[in-house]
N, C-alpha and C positions, 0 to 999 in steps of 0.2 A: 504494499499500499504506500502511496506517496505521502510525503510530509504535508502537501497542500490539503489532501483529503483528511489527514489527521487534524490539521488546524481547523478545518471546517467543522468536523465532528466535535472537537473540543469547544469551539465557539457556540455551536448549537446546543451543547449540553450544559451551558452555564446557567446559573440561577441569577437572572438579571435583577431580581428584586434585592438580592443580597450583594451582588458583585458590580452592578452597574452595566452599562451598555458601551462596548468599545465602538468608536466611530472614526471614520475618515472625514476630515474637514478640509475643504478648499475654499479660499476666499477669492472673489473676482472683483476687480475694480471696474465699475461701469461709467466712470467719469474720465474726461480727457484733461490733461494727458495722463496716460497710464504710466505710473512710475516704474522704473527699472527695478526688478527684484534683485535682492542681494544674492550673490553667487551661491551662498550656502542654501538659500531657499530654492533656487533653481535646481541645484544638485539634488536636494531632498525630493523635490517634486518629480524629477526625472527618475529617481530611484523608486519612488512609490508607484509611478506609472509603469515601470518595468516589472515591479512585483505584481501589480494588478494584471498585466498581460500574461505573466508566467502562471499565476494562479488560474486565470481564465482558461488558458490553453490546457492546463493539467486537469481541471475539474469538469469542464464541459466543452471539449474541443469541437463537438459536432452541433452545438446549439447556435442559433442565430445571434448576432451581436445585439439586437434589440430586445432580447428576452430579459425582461425586468426581474424575473425570478432568479435567473442565473446571475444577473448583475448584483442583485442584493446578496446572494450567497457568497459571491466573490468578495464584495466589499466587507461582508461580515468576517470572512476568514482572514483577509489581509489586515483588517483593523485589529482582530484578536492577536495575530502574529506580530503586529507592529508594537505591541506592548513589550515584547521581548525581542529587541533588535538583533540579538545573536542567533535566534532561531530562524528568522525569515531569510537570512543571507546564506542558507545552507543549500540552496538550489544549484543546478548545474551551471548557471551563469554567475555565481557568486565569486 
């Protein structure tokens, strides 16, 4: 079994009433001019996008991109794994 699937199962088995809900948060500026992001923010965003792509490919490779159920599950697994940054970087591209 893949670590992505393990993370998804652990995320779905959580007691949200006792542990809280892990989330991925992205902020978008809708005003002009859009400020240039700091390099560390850009790097973290690129890394998070890579994690989302990797988890998506591992968990549901044959599902369509617009499937909101799959998207929610992938976001849930990545947010869960993001709480422990040492675990999420164990994939083949790490």
